[in-house]
Structure formats: structure tokens, C-alpha cells
C-alpha positions as CSV (number, residue, x, y, z in Angstrom):
1,M,7.5,19.6,11.4
2,S,5.1,17.4,13.4
3,E,6.3,16.9,16.9
4,L,5.3,14.2,19.3
5,D,4.9,14.6,23.1
6,A,8.2,13.7,24.8
7,D,6.5,11.2,27.1
8,V,4.8,9.4,24.2
9,L,8.1,9.4,22.2
10,A,9.9,7.8,25.2
11,L,7.6,4.8,25.0
12,M,7.9,4.2,21.3
13,R,10.4,1.9,19.7
14,C,11.5,1.3,16.1
15,P,9.4,-1.6,14.7
16,V,12.5,-3.0,13.0
17,T,15.3,-2.7,15.5
18,Q,13.3,-2.2,18.8
19,K,15.6,0.7,19.6
20,T,14.5,4.2,20.8
21,L,13.3,6.8,18.3
22,H,14.2,10.4,18.0
23,H,12.6,13.3,16.0
24,G,14.4,13.6,12.6
25,S,15.9,17.0,11.7
26,D,14.2,19.5,9.4
27,A,17.0,18.8,6.9
28,L,16.1,15.1,6.9
29,L,12.4,15.8,6.5
30,Q,13.1,18.1,3.5
31,G,15.5,15.6,2.0
32,L,13.0,12.8,2.3
33,N,10.3,14.9,0.8
34,R,12.5,15.8,-2.2
35,A,13.2,12.0,-2.7
36,I,9.5,11.3,-2.5
37,E,8.8,14.1,-5.1
38,S,11.4,12.6,-7.4
39,Q,10.1,9.1,-6.8
40,T,13.4,7.8,-5.6
41,L,12.4,6.9,-2.0
42,T,11.3,3.3,-1.2
43,N,10.1,1.6,1.9
44,R,11.5,-1.6,3.4
45,I,9.6,-3.8,1.0
46,G,10.7,-1.9,-2.0
47,Q,7.6,0.1,-2.8
48,T,8.1,3.6,-4.0
49,V,6.8,6.2,-1.5
50,S,4.4,8.6,-3.2
51,E,2.8,10.6,-0.4
52,S,4.8,13.5,1.2
53,I,5.4,13.4,5.0
54,D,4.7,16.0,7.7
55,G,7.4,14.8,10.1
56,V,9.8,11.9,10.7
57,L,11.2,9.8,13.5
58,V,14.5,8.0,13.1
59,N,16.1,5.1,15.0
60,E,19.4,5.5,16.9
61,S,21.6,4.8,14.0
62,G,19.7,7.2,11.7
63,E,19.3,4.4,9.1
64,I,15.5,3.8,9.5
65,A,12.9,6.5,9.4
66,L,9.2,6.4,10.3
67,A,6.9,8.8,8.5
68,I,4.5,11.1,10.3
69,R,1.4,12.0,8.4
70,S,-1.5,14.1,9.8
71,G,0.0,13.6,13.3
72,I,0.1,9.8,13.0
73,V,3.3,7.8,13.1
74,Q,3.5,5.0,10.6
75,L,4.7,2.2,12.9
76,I,4.5,-0.7,10.5
77,A,7.9,-2.2,9.8
78,D,7.3,-2.8,6.1
79,E,6.4,0.9,5.7
80,S,9.5,2.2,7.4
81,L,11.9,4.1,5.2
82,A,15.5,3.4,4.5
83,V,17.3,6.7,5.0
84,P,19.5,7.4,2.0
85,E,23.2,7.4,2.9
86,S,23.4,11.0,1.7
87,L,20.9,12.1,4.5
88,R,22.2,10.0,7.4
89,S,24.5,12.7,8.6
90,V,21.5,15.1,9.0
91,A,19.1,12.5,10.4
92,K,18.9,13.6,14.0
93,Q,18.1,17.0,15.5
């Protein structure tokens, strides 16, 4: 999993809710990548996500995820991922 420096993470906010972000769990990352592989994961504007992710940040509620690809966090609100209900219980580390 791709980890961000704690000081950098402390400064970041969810582009949708403006709340703090946390590293998502390995179980969440694996679940999201399975959903991407099966073409069942969409972003906030309804586009099917087709590129796997290296890491994930989640907002406080665990409902919104931000993909990390090649060490870069996707901080665009429209590209944020709605965490499937089935994965919300494993969202946070």
C-alpha cells in the first residue's frame, strides 16, 4: 500500500466533505481493486473506474475514498470513489 507522510496527511482534507482523511485499510484497498477489476466501481459522477489503485485515503465516515496511483492522491472531488456499503466496515486501518 502507498503510504503518505503523516505531516502531509494531516494537512489534507476530503475534497467533498472538507473533513480529515485517513489511510484506508489493506482490506479496503483489495476490495476496491476487486470492484475495479469487475467493473462495478464508479466515481462520484458515475464513471466506471478502470485503473487499479496503489493505495487509498478515506474520509472520517468511511463513505468516500480517494485513490492513490504512483504515489499521487487523486484529490478531485468528481474522481472520488463512493465506498461500497459492503466495504465500509473495513475502510479504516
